[in-house]
C-alpha positions in Angstrom: 0.0 -0.2 0.1 1.3 3.5 -0.9 2.7 5.0 2.3 2.6 8.5 1.6 0.9 11.1 -0.4 2.6 12.5 -3.5 2.5 16.3 -4.4 -0.3 17.7 -6.5 1.3 18.6 -9.5 3.2 21.6 -7.6 0.0 23.8 -7.3 1.1 25.6 -3.8 -2.3 27.2 -3.5 -4.5 24.3 -4.1 -2.5 21.7 -2.0 -2.6 24.5 0.9 -6.3 24.2 0.4 -6.7 20.9 -0.1 -5.0 19.8 3.7 -7.9 21.4 5.0 -10.1 19.2 2.9 -10.0 16.3 5.0 -11.6 18.1 7.8 -14.5 20.1 6.3 -17.3 17.7 6.8 -18.4 17.7 10.3 -19.3 13.9 12.1 -22.9 13.6 11.1 -23.1 9.6 12.2 -20.7 9.1 15.2 -22.5 5.6 15.8 -22.2 4.8 11.9 -18.0 6.4 12.1 -19.0 8.7 9.0 -16.8 11.3 9.5 -17.5 14.4 7.4 -15.3 17.2 9.0 -17.0 20.8 8.8 -15.9 23.4 6.5 -15.4 26.6 8.8 -14.9 30.1 7.7 -16.6 32.1 10.5 -17.2 35.9 10.3 -15.7 38.3 13.1 -19.4 39.2 14.3 -20.1 35.3 14.9 -17.3 35.6 17.3 -18.1 38.6 18.7 -21.6 36.9 19.4 -19.8 34.3 21.0 -17.8 37.0 23.1 -20.8 39.0 24.2 -23.2 36.2 24.9 -24.4 36.5 28.5 -23.6 33.7 30.9 -25.7 30.3 30.9 -27.1 29.6 34.1 -24.7 26.6 34.4 -26.0 26.2 38.6 -29.2 25.5 37.4 -28.2 22.3 35.2 -26.5 19.1 36.0 -23.6 18.3 34.4 -25.1 15.3 32.2 -27.7 18.4 31.3 -24.9 21.0 30.2 -23.0 17.5 28.1 -26.4 16.7 26.8 -26.8 20.3 25.6 -23.0 20.6 24.1 -23.6 17.3 22.4 -26.9 18.4 20.6 -25.3 22.2 19.9 -22.1 19.8 18.5 -24.6 17.5 16.0 -26.4 20.7 14.7 -22.6 22.0 13.7 -22.9 24.9 16.0 -19.4 24.2 17.2 -19.4 28.3 18.3 -22.3 27.8 20.6 -21.2 24.5 22.0 -17.5 25.6 23.0 -18.5 27.0 26.4 -20.8 24.1 27.2 -17.7 21.4 26.2 -15.4 23.6 28.4 -17.7 23.3 31.1 -18.0 19.7 30.5 -14.4 19.2 30.3 -13.7 21.0 33.6 -16.1 19.0 35.7 -14.5 15.6 34.2 -11.0 16.3 32.7 -11.5 12.4 31.4 -14.2 12.9 29.5 -12.6 11.6 26.3 -15.7 11.8 23.9 -16.3 15.4 25.3 -12.7 16.3 24.7 -12.4 15.1 21.2 -15.8 17.2 20.5 -14.4 20.5 22.3 -10.9 20.0 20.4 -13.1 19.6 17.1 -15.1 22.7 17.8 -12.4 24.7 18.7 -10.3 23.8 15.9 -13.5 24.8 13.6 -13.9 27.9 14.9 -10.1 28.5 14.7 -10.5 27.8 10.8 -12.8 31.0 10.9 -10.9 33.3 12.9 -9.5 36.6 11.0 -6.9 37.6 13.1 -3.4 35.8 13.2 -2.9 35.6 16.7 -6.2 34.6 18.0 -6.3 31.4 15.4 -3.3 30.6 16.5 -4.6 30.6 19.8 -7.2 28.6 19.1 -5.5 26.3 17.2 -3.3 25.7 20.2 -5.8 25.2 22.4 -7.6 22.8 19.8 -4.3 20.6 20.1 -4.1 20.2 23.4 -7.5 19.0 23.9 -7.0 16.4 20.9 -3.7 15.2 22.8 -5.2 15.0 26.1 -7.9 12.9 24.4 -5.3 10.8 22.7 -3.4 10.2 26.2 -6.6 8.8 27.4 -7.0 6.5 24.6 -8.9 7.7 22.1 -7.8 6.7 18.8 -10.5 7.7 16.4 -9.7 8.6 12.8 -11.5 12.0 13.8 -8.8 12.5 16.4 -6.1 11.3 13.9 -7.3 14.0 11.3 -7.8 16.7 13.8 -4.2 16.1 14.9 -2.9 15.5 10.9 -4.1 19.1 10.2 -3.5 20.5 13.4 0.4 19.7 12.5 0.3 21.5 9.6 1.0 25.1 8.3 -2.3 27.2 8.7 -4.1 26.9 5.3 -5.9 30.0 6.0 -2.5 31.8 5.4 -3.3 31.0 1.6 -5.8 31.7 -1.0 -8.5 30.0 -2.1 -7.6 31.2 -5.3 -4.9 33.5 -6.7 -7.9 35.4 -8.6 -8.8 38.2 -6.0 -12.7 37.6 -7.1 -12.8 34.6 -6.8 -11.2 34.2 -3.5 -13.0 36.7 -2.1 -16.4 34.9 -3.0 -15.2 31.7 -1.5 -14.7 33.7 1.8 -17.8 34.9 1.1 -19.6 31.6 1.1 -17.7 30.1 3.6 -19.3 32.5 5.6 -22.8 31.9 4.3 -22.0 28.0 5.1 -21.0 28.8 8.9 -23.9 31.1 9.3 -26.0 27.7 7.8 -27.0 29.7 5.0 -26.7 27.0 2.6 -28.4 29.0 -0.5 -26.2 32.0 0.0 -23.2 30.0 0.5 -23.9 27.9 -3.0 -24.2 31.2 -4.6 -20.5 32.3 -3.2 -19.4 29.2 -4.6 -20.8 29.2 -7.9 -19.8 32.8 -8.3 -16.3 31.8 -7.3 -16.1 29.3 -10.0 -17.2 31.7 -12.6 -14.1 33.8 -11.7 -11.8 30.9 -11.6 -13.5 27.9 -13.7 -10.3 25.8 -12.4 -11.0 26.3 -8.5 -11.5 23.0 -7.5 -12.9 23.6 -4.0 -15.4 26.1 -5.4 -17.4 22.7 -7.2 -16.1 20.5 -4.5 -17.7 22.7 -2.1 -21.0 23.7 -3.7 -21.8 19.9 -4.3 -21.1 19.4 -0.5 -23.8 22.3 -0.1 -26.1 20.2 -1.9 -25.2 17.2 -0.2 -25.8 18.8 3.5 -29.2 20.4 1.8 -30.2 16.1 0.4 -29.5 15.2 3.9 -31.5 17.8 5.8 -34.6 17.2 3.7 -37.8 16.3 5.0 -39.2 14.6 1.9 -38.1 12.1 -0.5 -38.4 14.7 -3.4 -36.5 17.1 -2.7 -33.9 14.9 -0.9 -33.5 13.0 -4.4 -33.1 16.3 -6.0 -30.4 17.7 -3.5 -28.6 14.4 -3.6 -28.7 14.7 -7.3 -27.3 18.1 -7.2 -24.4 17.3 -5.5 -23.4 14.5 -7.4 -23.0 17.0 -10.7 -20.9 19.8 -8.7 -18.8 16.9 -7.5 -18.4 15.5 -11.2 -17.7 18.7 -12.3 -14.8 18.8 -9.6 -13.5 15.4 -10.6 -13.5 17.0 -14.5 -11.9 20.0 -13.4 -8.9 17.3 -11.1 -9.7 13.7 -11.2 -6.5 12.8 -9.1 -7.5 14.5 -6.1 -9.5 11.9 -3.6 -11.8 14.0 -2.1 -15.0 15.0 -4.6 -14.9 11.3 -5.4 -15.0 10.6 -1.5 -17.7 13.4 -0.9 -19.6 11.8 -3.9 -19.4 8.6 -2.3 -20.8 9.9 0.9 -23.7 10.8 -0.2 -24.8 8.0 -2.6 -23.9 5.7 0.6 -26.7 8.0 2.6 -28.7 8.0 -0.5 -29.4 4.3 -0.6 -27.1 3.8 -3.4 -24.8 1.6 -2.1 -23.2 0.0 -5.0 -22.8 3.1 -6.5 -20.9 4.4 -3.3 -18.6 1.7 -3.4 -17.4 2.7 -6.6 -16.7 6.1 -5.8 -14.8 5.1 -2.7 -12.6 3.2 -4.9 -12.2 6.0 -7.0 -10.9 7.9 -4.4 -8.1 5.2 -3.9 -7.0 5.0 -7.4 -7.3 8.9 -7.3 -4.5 9.4 -4.2 -3.4 5.8 -3.0 -1.3 8.0 -0.5 -4.1 9.4 1.2 -5.5 7.4 4.1 -8.9 9.3 3.7 -9.8 7.5 0.5 -9.7 4.2 2.3 -11.1 5.4 5.7 -14.4 6.0 3.1 -14.1 2.9 1.4 -13.9 1.1 5.2 -17.1 2.9 6.4 -19.0 1.9 3.4 -17.9 -1.8 4.3 -19.2 -1.6 8.0 -22.5 0.1 6.7 -23.1 -2.6 4.7 -21.2 -5.3 6.8 -18.6 -6.4 3.8 -15.1 -7.4 4.7 -12.0 -6.6 2.8 -8.9 -8.0 2.2 -5.8 -7.6 0.0 -5.2 -11.2 -1.6 -2.3 -13.0 0.7 0.7 -13.7 -0.9 4.0 -14.2 0.9 7.1 -14.2 -1.4 9.9 -16.1 0.0 12.6 -14.8 -1.6 14.7 -12.0 -0.9 16.4 -9.9 -3.3 18.7 -7.2 -2.3 21.7 -5.5 -3.5 25.6 -5.9 -2.2 27.9 -3.1 -1.5 28.9 -3.3 -5.1 25.5 -3.2 -6.3 25.2 -6.7 -7.3 22.1 -8.7 -6.9 22.0 -10.9 -4.0 18.8 -13.6 -3.9 18.2 -15.6 -1.1 16.2 -18.5 -1.8 15.9 -22.1 0.1 16.9 -24.8 -2.3 14.7 -27.3 -0.4 11.4 -25.4 -1.6 12.0 -26.9 -5.2 11.1 -30.2 -3.9 7.9 -29.2 -2.4 4.5 -30.5 -3.5 2.9 -27.5 -3.2 4.7 -25.6 -6.6 6.8 -23.4 -4.1 9.8 -23.9 -6.0 8.3 -21.5 -9.0 9.6 -18.8 -6.3 12.8 -19.3 -7.6 12.5 -17.7 -11.0 10.9 -14.6 -9.1 14.7 -14.1 -7.8 16.2 -15.1 -11.2 13.9 -12.4 -13.0 14.7 -9.8 -10.5 18.4 -10.7 -10.5 18.5 -10.0 -14.5 16.9 -6.8 -13.9 19.3 -5.2 -11.8 22.3 -6.3 -14.2 20.8 -5.7 -17.6 17.5 -5.2 -18.0 16.7 -1.7 -15.9 19.5 -0.1 -18.2 17.8 -1.1 -21.5 14.3 -0.3 -20.3 15.3 3.0 -18.4 18.1 4.3 -20.9 17.3 7.7 -19.3 17.4 7.0 -15.4 21.2 6.2 -14.5 20.3 5.0 -10.9 18.7 1.5 -11.0 15.1 1.6 -9.0 12.6 -1.5 -8.4 10.1 -0.9 -11.1 6.5 -1.8 -11.9 8.0 -4.0 -15.3 10.8 -5.6 -12.9 8.3 -6.7 -10.2 5.5 -7.7 -12.5 7.9 -9.9 -14.8 9.3 -11.6 -11.9 5.5 -12.7 -10.4 4.2 -13.5 -13.9 7.4 -16.1 -14.4 6.6 -17.3 -11.1 2.8 -17.6 -11.5 3.5 -19.4 -15.2 6.0 -21.8 -13.9 3.5 -22.9 -11.3 0.3 -23.1 -13.7 2.6 -25.1 -15.9 3.9 -27.5 -12.9 -0.1 -27.9 -11.9 -1.3 -28.5 -15.2 1.5 -31.2 -16.0 0.6 -33.3 -13.3 3.8 -32.3 -11.5 2.1 -31.6 -7.8 -1.5 -31.8 -7.4 -1.9 -28.3 -5.9 -0.9 -24.7 -5.1 0.5 -23.0 -2.3 -2.3 -20.4 -1.1 0.1 -17.5 -2.4 0.6 -19.1 -5.9 -3.1 -20.2 -5.9 -4.2 -16.8 -5.5 -1.1 -15.2 -7.7 -1.6 -17.5 -10.8 -5.7 -15.8 -10.4 -4.5 -12.4 -10.3 -1.9 -13.2 -13.4 -5.0 -14.7 -15.1 -7.4 -11.6 -14.6 -4.5 -9.6 -15.9 -4.1 -7.9 -12.6 -0.9 -8.0 -11.3 -0.1 -4.5 -12.0 -2.9 -3.4 -9.7 -2.0 -6.2 -6.8 1.3 -4.4 -6.5 0.5 -0.6 -6.7 -1.8 -1.3 -3.5 -0.3 -4.3 -2.0 3.3 -4.3 -3.0 4.6 -1.0 -3.7 7.6 0.8 -3.1 9.8 3.7 -3.5 10.8 2.7 -6.7 7.5 1.1 -7.8 5.2 4.2 -7.1 7.2 6.5 -9.3 5.4 4.8 -12.4 1.9 5.1 -11.1 0.6 8.0 -12.8 1.3 6.7 -15.8 0.1 3.7 -15.2 -3.3 4.8 -13.6 -4.0 7.1 -16.5 -4.1 4.0 -19.4 -5.6 1.4 -17.0 -8.3 2.7 -15.0 -10.6 -0.2 -15.3 -8.2 -2.4 -14.2 -7.6 -0.8 -11.1 -10.9 -0.8 -9.8 -11.5 -4.9 -11.0 -8.6 -5.6 -8.7 -10.9 -3.7 -5.7 -14.1 -5.2 -6.8 -12.7 -8.7 -8.0 -9.9 -9.4 -5.5 -10.5 -7.1 -2.4 -14.1 -6.8 -1.6 -16.1 -10.0 -0.7 -18.7 -11.0 -2.3 
């Protein structure tokens, strides 16, 4: 599996904004772990309302009542109102992990809307402190991880949404409207931003998210359907701007999942993973879908009993146990894996990649090594030299016959050399990458 997200093609402004996307949707379903981190640009007026609000008579309520009220406001996206209640709860019980997590998130959300840089930093620091306290108490939720990951990054609000001044202003107007709960004005702001900057991914993405929220809040089936369909249209527009950002795929998967279209939702979550294999949020979306639909998932279990390494003088060293040649399960076929890879180190890499002066482990090398192993194992079985294949070889043969070895390698056996081959392969083989997930990872 990919271990790190790759840069988004050098666009610094978009990259800084995308960092914030993981925390733009709010947790709508705590019980089902469907995380939707909220989007937050609040106006100074809202902050003034918080600071000027008359004190609540907490003495008239028990701590459980204050906690219930705090959670209710949090669940309604009213983070500003929820914070003083949550602060009271954790003051009375410093080990209330759920309250700590929610206080950390609410504070982080409000920090993201604060225009004054010093005040924003103060709120971000408070959010980090609270979330770290929850972590120390054993909280290991994805929501906590997302919050701490986001807070470890530079403040995204130091960057503009767009280099087009009018588009950036319209985006911020849309964000302020969203924070007030005025979804229609938010949509108007985002759409205006997209007119000023037609390539502004987040404008299309956030418009779709607003329609998702309208659909989720709708009380009649007709309105719900209309809003969810509109959300899909806008997520499609975002994907048309840049299909290699996972967020619009994942948001669309969320909308479809909560609209009852489970098969379509699954495919969107798969597309999110394919878009950015190094971003764990896509995997989180598919995992949530699996839990909701009681579907288990796992990559094919293939253990390669051969080690190939480079010696100090850059010569290939193959570690293979000769005793495996006589095993009745075809394990001797693995010897060919080592032989193919050794040949690549010595001569094939230089021929295949004349413009690269330093050897690296490539997709072609790994695919040829695994394919040769699968073909030899299959031939041994066909000729009756063995009666059955080891579990690893059996699934390797199936992957080879399905033409999905490369997909398996990218998602289950990638390394720093092979990952460089992913963009070109993805562009030409989207169907194979999708088939790998539906045919080999997701249980039927």
